[in-house]
Backbone atoms as SQL, in Angstrom:
CREATE TABLE atoms (id INTEGER PRIMARY KEY, chain TEXT, resi INTEGER, resn TEXT, atom TEXT, x REAL, y REAL, z REAL);
INSERT INTO atoms VALUES
  (1, 'A', 1, 'MET', 'N', 165.250, -19.569, 95.247),
  (2, 'A', 1, 'MET', 'CA', 166.366, -18.846, 95.844),
  (3, 'A', 1, 'MET', 'C', 167.515, -19.791, 96.170),
  (4, 'A', 2, 'LYS', 'N', 167.270, -21.104, 96.147),
  (5, 'A', 2, 'LYS', 'CA', 168.284, -22.078, 96.508),
  (6, 'A', 2, 'LYS', 'C', 169.497, -22.039, 95.578),
  (7, 'A', 3, 'ASN', 'N', 169.297, -21.765, 94.294),
  (8, 'A', 3, 'ASN', 'CA', 170.392, -21.774, 93.335),
  (9, 'A', 3, 'ASN', 'C', 170.990, -20.400, 93.080),
  (10, 'A', 4, 'LYS', 'N', 170.533, -19.406, 93.795),
  (11, 'A', 4, 'LYS', 'CA', 171.069, -18.059, 93.628),
  (12, 'A', 4, 'LYS', 'C', 172.539, -18.036, 94.016),
  (13, 'A', 5, 'LYS', 'N', 173.369, -17.447, 93.165),
  (14, 'A', 5, 'LYS', 'CA', 174.796, -17.334, 93.446),
  (15, 'A', 5, 'LYS', 'C', 175.071, -16.058, 94.220),
  (16, 'A', 6, 'ILE', 'N', 175.947, -16.151, 95.192),
  (17, 'A', 6, 'ILE', 'CA', 176.312, -15.016, 96.029),
  (18, 'A', 6, 'ILE', 'C', 177.806, -14.777, 95.850),
  (19, 'A', 7, 'THR', 'N', 178.189, -13.567, 95.553),
  (20, 'A', 7, 'THR', 'CA', 179.593, -13.234, 95.343),
  (21, 'A', 7, 'THR', 'C', 180.192, -12.729, 96.650),
  (22, 'A', 8, 'LEU', 'N', 181.344, -13.297, 97.015),
  (23, 'A', 8, 'LEU', 'CA', 182.015, -12.896, 98.257),
  (24, 'A', 8, 'LEU', 'C', 183.273, -12.105, 97.953),
  (25, 'A', 9, 'GLY', 'N', 183.148, -11.030, 97.257),
  (26, 'A', 9, 'GLY', 'CA', 184.282, -10.156, 97.012),
  (27, 'A', 9, 'GLY', 'C', 185.231, -10.696, 95.956),
  (28, 'A', 10, 'ILE', 'N', 186.284, -9.995, 95.743),
  (29, 'A', 10, 'ILE', 'CA', 187.258, -10.357, 94.728),
  (30, 'A', 10, 'ILE', 'C', 188.400, -11.126, 95.369),
  (31, 'A', 11, 'GLY', 'N', 188.432, -12.412, 95.108),
  (32, 'A', 11, 'GLY', 'CA', 189.555, -13.267, 95.464),
  (33, 'A', 11, 'GLY', 'C', 189.893, -13.390, 96.931),
  (34, 'A', 12, 'GLY', 'N', 190.496, -14.526, 97.270),
  (35, 'A', 12, 'GLY', 'CA', 191.136, -14.706, 98.552),
  (36, 'A', 12, 'GLY', 'C', 192.592, -14.352, 98.326),
  (37, 'A', 13, 'HIS', 'N', 193.328, -14.115, 99.364),
  (38, 'A', 13, 'HIS', 'CA', 194.702, -13.675, 99.157),
  (39, 'A', 13, 'HIS', 'C', 195.711, -14.634, 99.755),
  (40, 'A', 14, 'HIS', 'N', 195.292, -15.875, 99.962),
  (41, 'A', 14, 'HIS', 'CA', 196.227, -16.852, 100.498),
  (42, 'A', 14, 'HIS', 'C', 195.852, -18.243, 100.010),
  (43, 'A', 15, 'ILE', 'N', 196.800, -19.148, 100.103),
  (44, 'A', 15, 'ILE', 'CA', 196.558, -20.548, 99.775),
  (45, 'A', 15, 'ILE', 'C', 196.355, -21.277, 101.092),
  (46, 'A', 16, 'GLY', 'N', 195.189, -21.878, 101.251),
  (47, 'A', 16, 'GLY', 'CA', 194.862, -22.611, 102.464),
  (48, 'A', 16, 'GLY', 'C', 194.718, -24.096, 102.164),
  (49, 'A', 17, 'GLY', 'N', 194.329, -24.833, 103.176),
  (50, 'A', 17, 'GLY', 'CA', 194.168, -26.271, 103.033),
  (51, 'A', 17, 'GLY', 'C', 193.196, -26.659, 101.943),
  (52, 'A', 18, 'SER', 'N', 192.167, -25.870, 101.748),
  (53, 'A', 18, 'SER', 'CA', 191.172, -26.170, 100.724),
  (54, 'A', 18, 'SER', 'C', 191.728, -26.013, 99.315),
  (55, 'A', 19, 'SER', 'N', 192.836, -25.325, 99.174),
  (56, 'A', 19, 'SER', 'CA', 193.420, -25.090, 97.847),
  (57, 'A', 19, 'SER', 'C', 194.327, -26.221, 97.374),
  (58, 'A', 20, 'ILE', 'N', 194.767, -27.065, 98.289),
  (59, 'A', 20, 'ILE', 'CA', 195.774, -28.075, 97.946),
  (60, 'A', 20, 'ILE', 'C', 195.291, -29.032, 96.859),
  (61, 'A', 21, 'ALA', 'N', 194.064, -29.552, 96.985),
  (62, 'A', 21, 'ALA', 'CA', 193.551, -30.479, 95.966),
  (63, 'A', 21, 'ALA', 'C', 193.479, -29.807, 94.603),
  (64, 'A', 22, 'THR', 'N', 193.110, -28.522, 94.601),
  (65, 'A', 22, 'THR', 'CA', 193.041, -27.786, 93.342),
  (66, 'A', 22, 'THR', 'C', 194.426, -27.632, 92.739),
  (67, 'A', 23, 'ILE', 'N', 195.399, -27.275, 93.544),
  (68, 'A', 23, 'ILE', 'CA', 196.771, -27.100, 93.060),
  (69, 'A', 23, 'ILE', 'C', 197.310, -28.409, 92.490),
  (70, 'A', 24, 'MET', 'N', 196.943, -29.524, 93.128),
  (71, 'A', 24, 'MET', 'CA', 197.405, -30.842, 92.664),
  (72, 'A', 24, 'MET', 'C', 196.607, -31.345, 91.458),
  (73, 'A', 25, 'GLY', 'N', 195.552, -30.627, 91.084),
  (74, 'A', 25, 'GLY', 'CA', 194.776, -30.993, 89.912),
  (75, 'A', 25, 'GLY', 'C', 193.760, -32.100, 90.142),
  (76, 'A', 26, 'VAL', 'N', 193.388, -32.351, 91.406),
  (77, 'A', 26, 'VAL', 'CA', 192.443, -33.428, 91.692),
  (78, 'A', 26, 'VAL', 'C', 191.100, -32.909, 92.217),
  (79, 'A', 27, 'ASN', 'N', 190.876, -31.616, 92.172),
  (80, 'A', 27, 'ASN', 'CA', 189.599, -31.037, 92.590),
  (81, 'A', 27, 'ASN', 'C', 188.680, -30.995, 91.374),
  (82, 'A', 28, 'PRO', 'N', 187.581, -31.774, 91.381),
  (83, 'A', 28, 'PRO', 'CA', 186.700, -31.788, 90.203),
  (84, 'A', 28, 'PRO', 'C', 185.886, -30.512, 90.026),
  (85, 'A', 29, 'TRP', 'N', 185.873, -29.603, 91.011),
  (86, 'A', 29, 'TRP', 'CA', 185.062, -28.397, 90.942),
  (87, 'A', 29, 'TRP', 'C', 185.841, -27.143, 90.586),
  (88, 'A', 30, 'GLU', 'N', 187.167, -27.210, 90.641),
  (89, 'A', 30, 'GLU', 'CA', 187.949, -26.014, 90.357),
  (90, 'A', 30, 'GLU', 'C', 189.291, -26.411, 89.753),
  (91, 'A', 31, 'SER', 'N', 189.713, -25.699, 88.744),
  (92, 'A', 31, 'SER', 'CA', 191.004, -25.961, 88.112),
  (93, 'A', 31, 'SER', 'C', 192.078, -25.090, 88.752),
  (94, 'A', 32, 'PRO', 'N', 193.343, -25.488, 88.607),
  (95, 'A', 32, 'PRO', 'CA', 194.425, -24.634, 89.123),
  (96, 'A', 32, 'PRO', 'C', 194.391, -23.224, 88.523),
  (97, 'A', 33, 'LEU', 'N', 194.012, -23.115, 87.253),
  (98, 'A', 33, 'LEU', 'CA', 193.942, -21.805, 86.611),
  (99, 'A', 33, 'LEU', 'C', 192.850, -20.941, 87.260),
  (100, 'A', 34, 'THR', 'N', 191.687, -21.544, 87.503),
  (101, 'A', 34, 'THR', 'CA', 190.602, -20.796, 88.149),
  (102, 'A', 34, 'THR', 'C', 191.013, -20.340, 89.538),
  (103, 'A', 35, 'LEU', 'N', 191.670, -21.221, 90.294),
  (104, 'A', 35, 'LEU', 'CA', 192.153, -20.849, 91.628),
  (105, 'A', 35, 'LEU', 'C', 193.106, -19.662, 91.533),
  (106, 'A', 36, 'ALA', 'N', 194.034, -19.721, 90.590),
  (107, 'A', 36, 'ALA', 'CA', 194.987, -18.616, 90.422),
  (108, 'A', 36, 'ALA', 'C', 194.260, -17.315, 90.106),
  (109, 'A', 37, 'MET', 'N', 193.225, -17.398, 89.270),
  (110, 'A', 37, 'MET', 'CA', 192.463, -16.194, 88.921),
  (111, 'A', 37, 'MET', 'C', 191.712, -15.648, 90.133),
  (112, 'A', 38, 'HIS', 'N', 191.215, -16.530, 91.003),
  (113, 'A', 38, 'HIS', 'CA', 190.564, -16.071, 92.242),
  (114, 'A', 38, 'HIS', 'C', 191.589, -15.405, 93.156),
  (115, 'A', 39, 'LEU', 'N', 192.741, -16.044, 93.318),
  (116, 'A', 39, 'LEU', 'CA', 193.766, -15.514, 94.221),
  (117, 'A', 39, 'LEU', 'C', 194.320, -14.171, 93.740),
  (118, 'A', 40, 'LYS', 'N', 194.400, -13.998, 92.421),
  (119, 'A', 40, 'LYS', 'CA', 194.904, -12.743, 91.864),
  (120, 'A', 40, 'LYS', 'C', 193.835, -11.661, 91.841),
  (121, 'A', 41, 'GLY', 'N', 192.583, -12.029, 92.155),
  (122, 'A', 41, 'GLY', 'CA', 191.510, -11.054, 92.151),
  (123, 'A', 41, 'GLY', 'C', 190.956, -10.762, 90.773),
  (124, 'A', 42, 'ILE', 'N', 191.258, -11.623, 89.802),
  (125, 'A', 42, 'ILE', 'CA', 190.784, -11.425, 88.437),
  (126, 'A', 42, 'ILE', 'C', 189.316, -11.833, 88.313),
  (127, 'A', 43, 'VAL', 'N', 188.938, -12.896, 89.021),
  (128, 'A', 43, 'VAL', 'CA', 187.570, -13.426, 88.967),
  (129, 'A', 43, 'VAL', 'C', 187.031, -13.541, 90.392),
  (130, 'A', 44, 'PRO', 'N', 185.838, -12.996, 90.658),
  (131, 'A', 44, 'PRO', 'CA', 185.275, -13.126, 92.008),
  (132, 'A', 44, 'PRO', 'C', 184.792, -14.550, 92.271),
  (133, 'A', 45, 'ARG', 'N', 184.818, -14.958, 93.520),
  (134, 'A', 45, 'ARG', 'CA', 184.277, -16.266, 93.909),
  (135, 'A', 45, 'ARG', 'C', 182.779, -16.110, 94.144),
  (136, 'A', 46, 'THR', 'N', 182.003, -17.057, 93.642),
  (137, 'A', 46, 'THR', 'CA', 180.568, -17.049, 93.870),
  (138, 'A', 46, 'THR', 'C', 180.152, -18.385, 94.468),
  (139, 'A', 47, 'PHE', 'N', 179.158, -18.339, 95.365),
  (140, 'A', 47, 'PHE', 'CA', 178.693, -19.536, 96.061),
  (141, 'A', 47, 'PHE', 'C', 177.174, -19.531, 96.135),
  (142, 'A', 48, 'THR', 'N', 176.585, -20.725, 96.151),
  (143, 'A', 48, 'THR', 'CA', 175.149, -20.829, 96.389),
  (144, 'A', 48, 'THR', 'C', 174.911, -20.722, 97.893),
  (145, 'A', 49, 'GLN', 'N', 173.672, -20.512, 98.278),
  (146, 'A', 49, 'GLN', 'CA', 173.347, -20.435, 99.706),
  (147, 'A', 49, 'GLN', 'C', 173.682, -21.755, 100.400),
  (148, 'A', 50, 'ASP', 'N', 173.443, -22.883, 99.720),
  (149, 'A', 50, 'ASP', 'CA', 173.791, -24.188, 100.297),
  (150, 'A', 50, 'ASP', 'C', 175.285, -24.288, 100.571),
  (151, 'A', 51, 'GLN', 'N', 176.099, -23.816, 99.639),
  (152, 'A', 51, 'GLN', 'CA', 177.549, -23.844, 99.837),
  (153, 'A', 51, 'GLN', 'C', 177.959, -22.957, 101.007),
  (154, 'A', 52, 'LEU', 'N', 177.344, -21.783, 101.112),
  (155, 'A', 52, 'LEU', 'CA', 177.646, -20.889, 102.230),
  (156, 'A', 52, 'LEU', 'C', 177.269, -21.524, 103.561),
  (157, 'A', 53, 'ASN', 'N', 176.133, -22.221, 103.589),
  (158, 'A', 53, 'ASN', 'CA', 175.716, -22.908, 104.821),
  (159, 'A', 53, 'ASN', 'C', 176.720, -23.985, 105.211),
  (160, 'A', 54, 'LEU', 'N', 177.222, -24.732, 104.238),
  (161, 'A', 54, 'LEU', 'CA', 178.221, -25.767, 104.529),
  (162, 'A', 54, 'LEU', 'C', 179.527, -25.145, 105.025),
  (163, 'A', 55, 'MET', 'N', 179.935, -24.038, 104.422),
  (164, 'A', 55, 'MET', 'CA', 181.156, -23.355, 104.882),
  (165, 'A', 55, 'MET', 'C', 180.982, -22.857, 106.312),
  (166, 'A', 56, 'ARG', 'N', 179.809, -22.323, 106.606),
  (167, 'A', 56, 'ARG', 'CA', 179.527, -21.837, 107.958),
  (168, 'A', 56, 'ARG', 'C', 179.595, -22.992, 108.957),
  (169, 'A', 57, 'MET', 'N', 179.048, -24.160, 108.567),
  (170, 'A', 57, 'MET', 'CA', 179.090, -25.333, 109.440),
  (171, 'A', 57, 'MET', 'C', 180.539, -25.768, 109.676),
  (172, 'A', 58, 'GLY', 'N', 181.350, -25.757, 108.622),
  (173, 'A', 58, 'GLY', 'CA', 182.755, -26.116, 108.773),
  (174, 'A', 58, 'GLY', 'C', 183.494, -25.181, 109.708),
  (175, 'A', 59, 'THR', 'N', 183.202, -23.894, 109.584),
  (176, 'A', 59, 'THR', 'CA', 183.823, -22.903, 110.463),
  (177, 'A', 59, 'THR', 'C', 183.413, -23.129, 111.918),
  (178, 'A', 60, 'THR', 'N', 182.155, -23.465, 112.120),
  (179, 'A', 60, 'THR', 'CA', 181.642, -23.719, 113.472),
  (180, 'A', 60, 'THR', 'C', 182.281, -24.968, 114.080),
  (181, 'A', 61, 'LEU', 'N', 182.472, -26.004, 113.270),
  (182, 'A', 61, 'LEU', 'CA', 183.004, -27.278, 113.768),
  (183, 'A', 61, 'LEU', 'C', 184.531, -27.308, 113.874),
  (184, 'A', 62, 'GLU', 'N', 185.209, -26.398, 113.210),
  (185, 'A', 62, 'GLU', 'CA', 186.671, -26.434, 113.137),
  (186, 'A', 62, 'GLU', 'C', 187.372, -26.493, 114.495),
  (187, 'A', 63, 'PRO', 'N', 187.011, -25.678, 115.492),
  (188, 'A', 63, 'PRO', 'CA', 187.720, -25.755, 116.773),
  (189, 'A', 63, 'PRO', 'C', 187.627, -27.146, 117.421),
  (190, 'A', 64, 'ASP', 'N', 186.461, -27.784, 117.349),
  (191, 'A', 64, 'ASP', 'CA', 186.305, -29.119, 117.933),
  (192, 'A', 64, 'ASP', 'C', 187.097, -30.162, 117.147),
  (193, 'A', 65, 'ILE', 'N', 187.125, -30.029, 115.825),
  (194, 'A', 65, 'ILE', 'CA', 187.906, -30.951, 114.993),
  (195, 'A', 65, 'ILE', 'C', 189.389, -30.826, 115.318),
  (196, 'A', 66, 'ILE', 'N', 189.867, -29.598, 115.493),
  (197, 'A', 66, 'ILE', 'CA', 191.273, -29.381, 115.850),
  (198, 'A', 66, 'ILE', 'C', 191.569, -30.016, 117.207),
  (199, 'A', 67, 'LYS', 'N', 190.699, -29.798, 118.181),
  (200, 'A', 67, 'LYS', 'CA', 190.900, -30.355, 119.516),
  (201, 'A', 67, 'LYS', 'C', 190.963, -31.880, 119.469),
  (202, 'A', 68, 'ARG', 'N', 190.018, -32.486, 118.759),
  (203, 'A', 68, 'ARG', 'CA', 189.986, -33.954, 118.674),
  (204, 'A', 68, 'ARG', 'C', 191.199, -34.502, 117.925),
  (205, 'A', 69, 'THR', 'N', 191.660, -33.779, 116.916),
  (206, 'A', 69, 'THR', 'CA', 192.859, -34.189, 116.177),
  (207, 'A', 69, 'THR', 'C', 194.075, -34.143, 117.088),
  (208, 'A', 70, 'GLU', 'N', 194.192, -33.073, 117.861),
  (209, 'A', 70, 'GLU', 'CA', 195.314, -32.961, 118.799),
  (210, 'A', 70, 'GLU', 'C', 195.300, -34.117, 119.793),
  (211, 'A', 71, 'GLU', 'N', 194.122, -34.436, 120.329),
  (212, 'A', 71, 'GLU', 'CA', 194.015, -35.529, 121.301),
  (213, 'A', 71, 'GLU', 'C', 194.336, -36.879, 120.671),
  (214, 'A', 72, 'ALA', 'N', 193.827, -37.122, 119.486),
  (215, 'A', 72, 'ALA', 'CA', 194.012, -38.415, 118.826),
  (216, 'A', 72, 'ALA', 'C', 195.457, -38.640, 118.389),
  (217, 'A', 73, 'LEU', 'N', 196.122, -37.579, 117.931),
  (218, 'A', 73, 'LEU', 'CA', 197.478, -37.717, 117.401),
  (219, 'A', 73, 'LEU', 'C', 198.570, -37.283, 118.366),
  (220, 'A', 74, 'GLY', 'N', 198.167, -36.670, 119.479),
  (221, 'A', 74, 'GLY', 'CA', 199.150, -36.213, 120.452),
  (222, 'A', 74, 'GLY', 'C', 200.023, -35.082, 119.920),
  (223, 'A', 75, 'ILE', 'N', 199.442, -34.221, 119.115),
  (224, 'A', 75, 'ILE', 'CA', 200.185, -33.101, 118.532),
  (225, 'A', 75, 'ILE', 'C', 199.484, -31.797, 118.867),
  (226, 'A', 76, 'ARG', 'N', 200.155, -30.698, 118.605),
  (227, 'A', 76, 'ARG', 'CA', 199.565, -29.366, 118.778),
  (228, 'A', 76, 'ARG', 'C', 199.321, -28.793, 117.393),
  (229, 'A', 77, 'VAL', 'N', 198.084, -28.419, 117.120),
  (230, 'A', 77, 'VAL', 'CA', 197.735, -27.808, 115.842),
  (231, 'A', 77, 'VAL', 'C', 197.669, -26.296, 116.046),
  (232, 'A', 78, 'TYR', 'N', 198.403, -25.562, 115.238),
  (233, 'A', 78, 'TYR', 'CA', 198.404, -24.111, 115.334),
  (234, 'A', 78, 'TYR', 'C', 197.567, -23.530, 114.198),
  (235, 'A', 79, 'ASN', 'N', 196.691, -22.609, 114.553),
  (236, 'A', 79, 'ASN', 'CA', 195.841, -21.951, 113.579),
  (237, 'A', 79, 'ASN', 'C', 195.785, -20.485, 113.971),
  (238, 'A', 80, 'GLU', 'N', 196.314, -19.630, 113.133),
  (239, 'A', 80, 'GLU', 'CA', 196.399, -18.220, 113.502),
  (240, 'A', 80, 'GLU', 'C', 195.042, -17.545, 113.573),
  (241, 'A', 81, 'ASP', 'N', 193.987, -18.172, 113.013),
  (242, 'A', 81, 'ASP', 'CA', 192.664, -17.571, 113.058),
  (243, 'A', 81, 'ASP', 'C', 191.901, -17.912, 114.328),
  (244, 'A', 82, 'LEU', 'N', 192.344, -18.923, 115.055),
  (245, 'A', 82, 'LEU', 'CA', 191.651, -19.353, 116.265),
  (246, 'A', 82, 'LEU', 'C', 192.460, -18.992, 117.490),
  (247, 'A', 83, 'THR', 'N', 191.779, -18.795, 118.609),
  (248, 'A', 83, 'THR', 'CA', 192.505, -18.491, 119.845),
  (249, 'A', 83, 'THR', 'C', 192.443, -19.662, 120.785);
């Protein structure tokens, strides 16, 4: 079951921080064309359970990472998804 692919709907509808490396052509796992097809809803995104677990961990850690970044750099980070 470890390699089972899970589809998370048709495309994301925004360009986020994770998309920048792909847009610049330096992401070894996704091409700019594939990203565009995901964003347009032409091709669904699929992930393994391991990838989903890592994404969940990133989501869980994000508020603390933002807080520590603000403290270290003396800046305010705005994220519309967090309160």
